[in-house]
N, C-alpha and C positions, 0 to 999 in steps of 0.2 A: 370379090376380094375380101369383103367383111362378112363374117359368118352371122347371118340372121335366120338360120334354118329353124330355130325353135319357135318362130312366129310365122314361118312361111306357109303353114297349113291353112292359114286364114285367107290366103289369096284365091283359093280354088272356088269359093262360093261367094256370089255377090252379096248375099245377106250378111256375110261376115266382114264386109269391107270396113265398117266402122270399128268392129272389134280389132281387126288387124291394125288399123290406123292408131287406135288407142294403145295397143300392145307395143307398136313401134315407138310411139312417143315416150311411153314408159321406159322402154329399153334405152332410148337415147339419153333420157334424163339420168337413169341409173348409171350408164356408162360415163357420162360427164362427171357425175358425183364421184365415181370410183377413181377416175383419173385425177380429179381435184384432190382426193385424199392422199394419193401417192405424192403429189407435189407438196401437200401439207406435211406429210411424214418426213420427206427429205429436208424441208425447211426446219422442222422441229428438231431433227437430229443435229443439224449444223448449229442452230441457235443454242441447243442444250450444251454442246461442247464449248461454244464461245462464252456462255454465261459462267463457266467454271474455270476459265483460263487463269484468273488471278489466284484462285485457291490452289490450283495445281502448280503454279509458279512458286507460291510460298512453300508448299509441301516439298517440292524438289529443290528448294533454295536456289532458284535460278536468278541470274542478273538480267537486266533488260536486254543486254547484248546476247546472252545465252538464249533467252526466250525468242528473240528475233530470229536467230539462226535456226532454232528448232521449228518454229512456225513455218519456215520456208519449205519444210518437208511435205506439207499438205499440197501446195500448188505444184511442187515437184512431182508428186504422185499423180496429180491430175494431168500434167504434161506428158508423163510417161504413158498413161493410158490412152491419150487422145488418138494416136495412130491406129489403135486396134478397136476402139469402142464402136465406131460405125460399122466395121466389118463384122464384128461379133453380133451386133443387133440385126444386121441384114441377114446373116446366115442362120441365126437361131430364133429370130423373132423378138420384137421389142418387149412383148408381154413376158416371155421367159427370162430375158436378160434383166428386165426391171425387177421382177420378183426375186431372182437369185442375187442380184447386186445389192438390192435394198436390204436383204437379210444379212449379207456380209457387212454392209454399211453399219447396220445396227450392232453387229458383233464387234466391229472395230470401235464403235463408240463406247461400248461397255469396257473394252480392253484399255481404252485411254484412261479410265478411272483406276486401273490397276498398276499403271506405270510407276515404278519405284526409282527409276534412274532416267537420266536425260536421253540415253540412247534408246531406251524402250519407248519413251514418248515420241521420239523422232520416227522410229519404225512404225509405231501405231498410226501416226499422222500421215506417213507415206502411204500406208495401206488404206487409210480413211480417204485420202485423195483419189486413189485408184478407183475404189468402188463408188465414190461420189461422182466421178466423171462417167463411169458406166451407167449409173442411175440417171444422171443428167441427160445423156444422149437418148436413153431408152424412154424416159418419161416425156421428153419433148417430142419424140417420134409418136408416142401415144397421143400427145396433144395435137399433132398435125393430123393424125387419122381421125380424131374426134371432130376436128374442124371440117373435114371432108364429109363426115356423116351429117353434121348440122348445116353444112353449106353456108357458113358464115364465120366471121372472125371471132374466136373466143379465147385465143391464146393469152391475151393480157389478163383475163380473169384467172387462168391457171397460175400465171406468175404472181398474181395478187394473192393467191392462196399460200405460195411460198413466203411472200413478205409477211402475211398475216401470221404464219407459223413462227416467224422471227419474233414478233411481239409476244406470242403465246409462250415461246421457249424462254424469253427473258422473264416473263411474269412467273412461270413455273420455277425458274432458277431462284428468283427472290423467295418464293415459298419454301423451297428446299433449304435455302440458307437459314430462313427463320426457324425451320424444324431441326436445324443443325445436323442435316444429313451430309455425309461426305460425298465427293463426286461419284464414286463407284455406285453407291446406293441410289443417288439421283439418276445416274445413267441407266441403271437396271429398271427403275420405275418407268422412265421414258421408253426404254426398249420394249417393255411389256405393252405399253400403249400403242407403239408403232406396230408390233406384231399383231395386235388385235385389228388394227386398220388394214393390214395386209390380209388377214384371214377373212374379213368381212367384204373385201372389195376385189380380190385378185380374180375371181371368176368373171367379173364384168369388164376386164381389160379387153381391148380389141385384138383379136387374133387375125392378123393380116399378113399376107405374103406379098413381098415387094416384087412387082413385075416390071421393073424398069429395064429397057433394052440395054444390054451391056456389050461392049466390045473388048477384045484383048488389049490390055494396056500395059505399058512398061511399068516397072516398079515405081519409078519416079516420073509420073506423067503430069502434064500441066493441068491444074484444076480448072474448072469452069470459071470464066472471068467474072460472070455475074455473082457467083458465090464469093469470090475474093472481094469484090466491091461491097457486098453486104457485110462481109467480115470486117472490112475497114470501118464501115459505119458503126458496127458493133464495138470495134476497138475504141473509137472516139467516145462512144457512150459509156463503155465500161471503165475507161480511164477516168472519166468524170465521176462515175459512181464510186470507183475505188478511192479516189481522192476524198470524196465526202465521207466514206466509211472511216478512213484512217486519219484524216487531217482536219475534219470539221471542228472537233473538240479542241484541238491545238490552236486552230485559227481563232476560235471564240475566246480562248484563254490568253493568247499572246498578242493578237491583233485587236480584237474587239474589246479586250480587257473586261470581259463579263464577270460579274461578281459571283463567287461561290457556286451554288447549284445551277446558276444560269449558264454555266459552261457547256452543259449538255443540251441546251436549248436548240442550237443549230442542228446538231445531229438528229435530235428528236423530231424537229419540224421537217427535216428532209425525209426521214423514214416514214412519217405519217402521210405526207403528200405523195411519196412514191407508191406506197401501198394503196392509197385511195385512188390515185391516178390509174393504177392497173385495173381496178374494178370498174372504173368509168371508161377506160380506154377503148374497149370493144364497141360501146355505143357511139363514141365519138368517131371511130373509124367507119362505122356503118353510115353515119350521117355525112361526114365530110370527105371520106376516102383516106387511104393509107398515106399517099404522098403529102397531102395537106397537113395531116396530123403530125407526120414525122418532121416536116419542115418547121412547123410551129414549135415542136418539141426541141429541135436543135436551137432555134432562136431563144427559147426559154432558158436553156442551159447557159448560153452565153450571157443573156441579160441578167440572170441570177448571179453568176460568178462576177461579172463586171460591176454589178450593183454592190456586192459585198466588198469589192476592192475599193471602189470610189466613195462608198458611204460606210466606213467601218464602225458602225454603232449598233447596239443590240437590236433595236426594232427593225431598221432597214435590212440588216444582215439576216435576221430571222426570216423576214419576208422573202429575201433573196434566196435563201436556202430552200424555202418552200417551192419557189419557182424551179430551182434545179431538180428537186424531187419529182415535181410534175413532169419536167422535161425528160428525165431519164426513164420514167415509168413505162412508157409504151414502146420505146425504140427496140430494145432487145427482143421482147416477145413478138413484135411485128417482123423484125428481121428473121427470126427463127421460122415464123409462119410462112413467109415468102420463100425462104430457102427450102423448106420441107416440101414445097410444091414444084420444085424445079423438075421439068420433064426429062432432063438428061441424066439425072443422078438419083439414086435411091434416097429417100428421106433421111435415113440414119447417117449415110455418108455425107450428104449435103449439110446436115446439122453439125457433124463432126468438123467439116471444113470451116464453116462459119464460126462455130464456137471456139475453134482453135485460134483463129486470128483474133476474135473478140477478146478471148481470155487474156491474151498478151497485154491488152490495154489495162485490164484489172491488175496484172502483175507489175507492169511498168509505170503506170500512172503515179502511184504513191512514191516510189523511189525518185522519179523525175522531179516531183514536187520538192523532195528533200534536197536534191542536188542544186536545183535552181534557187531554192531558199538560202542555201549555204553560200551561193555566189552573189545573190542580190538580197531578196527579201521574200517572206511568205506571201505578201500581197502580190508581188510581181509574178510569183509562180502560179497563183490562182488565176491571174489574168492570162497567163500563157495557156492554161488548160481551158479557159473560157473561149479561146479561138476554136476549140474542137467542135463546139455547138454550131458555129457558123459553117464549118467544113461539112458537118452532117447535113445541114440544110442545102448546101450546094450540091453534094453528092447525090442526095435523094432525088433532086430535080433531073438528074442525068441518067438514072437507072430505069430502064424500061420495065423491068420485072416488078417494080413498085408502082402500082396503079391505085 
């Protein structure tokens, strides 16, 4: 299934066994690095866009309500692409779709910097979402293939590269602001960097043909139940993650009453621990097993959110958000890893199913917080989301696919 022909010649003679082994190890390392760079490139593109949202809002003279409506175009584009992403990756190969979709993703990024009117920004974000979803399914399929080659769990480290790219993109954004470059100039520079990453790494992507047994199915057939349960776990995790992205700063400002610059402390602590947890996650899974790590992760999410609710002070809340960051760090990468190895469905289609259900949590979590806070309080809404961590721990214990 995986093309290793360029080193197969070493197999024929015993005296070259060591050479073959060394060549194979070198190939595996280079492949892992290449896939990691594609994760990093995707994260860098997204973080680059996010770092200039305030400047684009000012340039287009958008109100908060206008911006909120326009920003919805990005997840809308992702949702529109979801039914087709897995099928395209299965038909044409994840390596081809990843290269093509990432090139268009970069093009869409640069075009966002050219938007002169609100409708142009909306259209640009819609396309950005479409190619972002295609890239996401393709790169995670590559991640699953790489795990097969290594015969161990390494998906968390790939997602760690995406998180690390978020920090890098934010720092680059600060540098571009210091240099007084406009968003289009900033996006062009980042696009050039991403194009170089593609040029140096595309040859090392895994060229695999999916050989899953398929039967004729109706247009709207019932999906694999194991994938649905994995998707629900992802939903609970991404709802918690989305809440932290959108509401942690508000929570620190309105509930914790953090002074001045300390308002960003909650979000920063969450992001640092989420990224760090992803780089440590694979080792923890090797040592304790997927099920144990996911159960503990779910409990950590609940413990962190409940702590922030019952002890609304700067230090306890900061530690609490660190726990939430560690909790969410390994769940989605592990769920994707398990889904991609489903024996009944091709990796790309399995990932599309799971990511579609999971992503609804990222979309619905933040609005749910807002509605509940409107009816009661922000503390109560955080406590409600805290229940999701317990649900994760319970569901993980009942899914046989997670061992």
